[in-house]
C-alpha positions as MATLAB code, in Angstrom:
seq = 'XXXXXXXXXXXXXXXXXXXXXXXXXXXXXXXXXXXXXXXXXXXXXXXXXXXXXXXXXXXXXXXXXXXXXXXXXXXXXXXXXXXXXXXXXXXXXXXXXXXXXXXXXXXXXXXXXXXXXXXXXXXXXX';
ca = [
      25.127   22.786   65.635;
      26.069   25.601   63.234;
      25.329   26.117   59.602;
      25.887   23.468   57.006;
      28.835   24.114   54.745;
      28.012   24.687   51.082;
      30.794   24.806   48.515;
      31.167   27.880   46.338;
      30.849   25.613   43.331;
      27.429   24.423   44.532;
      26.366   27.991   45.375;
      27.286   29.155   41.879;
      25.630   26.175   40.182;
      22.401   26.860   42.072;
      22.636   30.602   41.408;
      23.199   30.133   37.666;
      20.329   27.635   37.434;
      18.066   30.165   39.160;
      19.223   33.014   36.922;
      18.740   30.902   33.786;
      15.252   29.977   34.946;
      14.344   33.645   35.369;
      15.843   34.969   32.157;
      13.511   37.949   31.728;
      12.944   38.725   35.402;
      14.570   41.591   37.262;
      16.191   39.663   40.077;
      17.247   41.069   43.423;
      20.163   40.077   45.587;
      17.704   38.861   48.215;
      15.936   36.579   45.708;
      19.244   35.139   44.558;
      20.445   34.563   48.119;
      17.150   32.904   49.048;
      17.282   30.672   45.971;
      20.811   29.550   46.806;
      20.085   29.144   50.512;
      22.996   31.297   51.632;
      23.447   34.763   53.068;
      23.941   37.752   50.798;
      27.507   38.025   52.077;
      28.268   34.398   51.199;
      26.686   34.886   47.781;
      28.769   38.022   47.167;
      31.918   36.141   48.146;
      31.096   33.280   45.778;
      30.491   35.686   42.874;
      33.683   37.581   43.611;
      35.623   34.321   43.665;
      34.045   33.047   40.439;
      33.616   36.226   38.353;
      35.544   38.932   40.197;
      32.403   41.081   40.474;
      29.371   41.226   42.786;
      26.185   39.355   41.837;
      24.163   42.437   40.893;
      26.900   43.666   38.579;
      27.010   40.208   36.996;
      23.214   40.296   36.491;
      23.377   43.797   35.026;
      26.071   42.798   32.529;
      24.122   39.676   31.645;
      21.030   41.762   30.963;
      23.007   44.137   28.748;
      24.259   41.158   26.724;
      20.718   39.785   26.444;
      19.541   43.157   25.161;
      22.310   43.123   22.566;
      21.356   39.645   21.404;
      17.727   40.763   21.059;
      18.741   43.939   19.203;
      20.920   41.988   16.784;
      17.996   39.661   16.079;
      15.345   42.359   15.759;
      13.917   44.018   12.692;
      14.695   47.743   13.013;
      11.625   48.621   10.956;
       9.350   46.893   13.463;
      10.931   47.539   16.854;
      12.901   50.074   18.844;
      15.684   49.955   21.395;
      13.191   51.128   24.012;
      10.795   48.255   23.279;
      13.561   45.696   23.619;
      15.071   47.300   26.726;
      11.732   47.277   28.520;
      11.303   43.578   27.720;
      14.323   43.045   29.961;
      13.065   45.311   32.732;
      15.205   48.300   31.816;
      13.570   51.683   32.377;
      16.645   53.903   32.809;
      17.452   54.221   29.110;
      20.271   56.765   29.370;
      22.092   54.699   31.970;
      21.548   51.545   29.970;
      22.929   53.175   26.819;
      25.986   54.373   28.750;
      26.619   50.950   30.314;
      25.961   49.223   26.982;
      28.566   51.375   25.278;
      31.128   50.852   28.053;
      30.608   47.084   28.066;
      30.128   46.441   24.340;
      31.802   49.383   22.608;
      28.747   50.599   20.722;
      25.375   52.176   21.359;
      22.240   50.012   21.443;
      20.903   51.853   18.399;
      24.047   50.861   16.492;
      23.433   47.193   17.289;
      19.887   47.497   15.982;
      21.026   49.343   12.852;
      23.782   46.773   12.221;
      21.078   44.128   11.750;
      19.170   46.378    9.338;
      22.366   47.126    7.395;
      23.275   43.432    7.224;
      19.794   42.612    5.931;
      20.018   45.292    3.218;
      23.466   44.088    2.153;
      22.391   40.449    1.927;
      19.304   41.436   -0.087;
      21.472   43.477   -2.466;
      23.722   40.455   -3.053;
      20.819   38.306   -4.218;
];
């Protein structure tokens, strides 16, 4: 009989729905493949075709962007980079800071300070 053919578009739609539904979870390649109903190899091929990178690299970059969004929205007097990073399942802080800087061009602490600076400037204008 053979396997049923699933389009890359359908694989990616299912994968993105699963990822969106597990926003704060640390997902594995196996979980993503199971959720999409395809092999890890097929999933990797679909991600390469769609994004030009493997699924785990996509998830890592997505997490880094989520951390940035949280840092930009956080109050620097009440939270730290470490607190926000751990909310997203990040425990390797040096590696995260390196990847963050490579991907976004600044350190996580700079993103957090930018919010504090913006708040001070807007308060001074009032």
